[in-house]
C-alpha positions, 0 to 999 in steps of 0.5 A, a space after each residue: 780544332 776545339 780543346 776538349 778533355 778526352 777519355 777512352 771511347 767506350 760507347 755511352 759510359 766512357 768517361 763515367 767508367 774512368 771516373 768510377 775507377 778514380 772512386 768518384 762514382 755516385 751512390 748505388 741505386 736502390 736494391 732490386 730484389 730480383 737481381 740475379 735470382 733464379 728465373 724461368 720463362 717461356 721458350 726463348 727465341 735463342 739460347 742466349 736470350 733466356 729468362 736469366 738475361 732479364 734479371 742480370 742488371 744490364 741492358 747494354 749488351 745488345 740483342 743477347 742481353 734480353 729475354 726473348 720469346 715467341 711462344 704462344 704463351 709468353 711469360 717470365 718468372 723469378 723466385 726471390 728466394 724467400 717471402 719479401 715485401 714488394 711495393 713496385 716493379 720496373 719493366 725495361 722493354 725493347 726500347 730500353 736496350 736500343 731496339 725500336 720502340 715498335 717492339 715495346 710490349 703493348 699489353 701485359 700483366 704482373 702476378 705475385 704468389 707465395 707458393 708459385 701456384 696461387 697467383 694474384 694480379 696487382 698490375 694489368 697494362 694495356 696500350 703501353 708504348 714506353 721503353 720503360 714502365 714503373 708500377 707501384 702497388 700496395 705493399 704485399 708479401 710474395 716469393 714468386 713474381 711473374 710477367 705475362 706478355 699478352 701482346 708483345 709489340 706495337 705491330 705484327 711482330 710476335 716476339 716478346 723482348 724484355 731487357 730487365 724485370 725489376 722487383 722493388 720493396 719501395 715505390 719508384 722515386 719520382 723522376 726529376 727531368 731537366 729538358 735542356 734542348 727540345 728538337 734542335 735541328 741538325 743542319 748540313 755538315 758541308 754547308 759554308 754559311 749560317 742557317 737563315 731558316 732557324 733562330 735558336 730559342 732565347 738563351 740557346 747558343 748555336 755554333 758551327 753553322 747549325 750543327 752544335 747547340 748549348 744552353 746554360 742550366 738555371 739554378 732551379 734546374 741545377 737543384 733537380 740534379 741528383 746522384 743518379 743523373 743520366 742523359 736522355 737523348 731523343 733523335 727525331 728523323 727528318 731528311 737525312 736517312 744515314 747514320 751520323 756521329 754525334 756527342 753530348 757535352 758540358 762546359 763549366 765557366 765562371 759566373 756570368 761568362 758565356 762560352 764560345 765554340 772554342 771554350 774547353 768542354 767535357 764530352 759526356 759521350 759519343 753516339 751514332 744516329 740511326 738509319 732513318 727518315 721522317 716517313 718511317 713511322 715509329 722508326 722516325 723517332 728513337 729514344 736512346 737508353 738513359 746513359 748514367 752520368 753520375 760522376 758528373 752530378 756535382 759538377 753539373 749542379 755546381 752553384 759557383 759556376 755557370 754550366 752549359 750543356 749541349 749537343 754536337 752533331 750535323 747531318 747531310 740532308 741533300 745528296 741526290 737520294 735525300 729523303 725530302 727530295 724523294 718526297 717533293 719537299 722544297 720548304 728550306 726550313 725542312 729540307 736543310 735539316 737532316 734530323 733533330 735532337 732533344 737532350 734531357 738530364 734525368 734524376 730520381 735522387 738528391 745530390 749528396 751533400 759535400 760532393 766534389 764538383 771539380 770533375 774537370 780538374 780531375 779529368 785534366 790530371 788523368 793519365 788516360 789517353 786516346 789511342 791511335 791505331 795505324 793500319 796498312 792498306 787492304 
């Protein structure tokens, strides 16, 4: 059994929420002029998927936390309440809320108006596939902002899905990305020997017969970590079509000390892989919504410690109805791997000077515990 510092399990944000209650959360994001402002839109798919859902500041509430419309003319409009200076927009499409990237808006435009009648169109987008898009414009004054979705998805689905539509008075900050792991394979959880078909990249440690990987952050990578650091996990389907539990973690060690599989770690988050295999087109790859990990920013950037970031998962790629077996795949380098994960740390801000990096000690002193629930046979 590995030793871990554990906190209550709320998907994605469990540890961050505990630390925020302790007063350790990072600085707030830049102002969104459209947040909770009066909103209208084309006819909604359902009563709980109306226009205001795209301006509530949340993407994590599931299917009912978005604006959805199948109307012939699909649009979303917000009243900022008064004339404001506008410099950029952020649109969080279906993938930002955890839906398939095939549902992301393909073609759309953004309009602004002083009176809600006369409109100009500073942004026009064609062939988008991204979960989240940012759009800078020359600063302009407007009270009303409108998003028109002309092609709602990548395929034939006719519903427009917008999880958030943000309006900002400053250009979006440049993204600083630390690519920790790039398509590391997840071997079978029931195998009894180490994989012979894969050698980890230099500096990457492989544990538990190819189901755990971790890598030390360089000083240059630590310098990219800011107050708003978030996890970005990508799932690349292969031969295991079932869902699997996994987790992302980090380990803090004295300088020059490499961890072992039993070194205590801090779990960022637990998550579940989707039902998918490598033949399912757009569904074969899933980019999870960025998971805010700002309470850990100073710990991850700590110049006095070695910081190792990793992922723990595992698969079950050969079980009679395995996706590779059904397609005649015999190459063991493919057939032994259920799927692959990529893991990145993403920031747009700098790290606040003087931030306390000793998050591990804080977690150790926390009174929070996991809860066991006993049930009877049913």
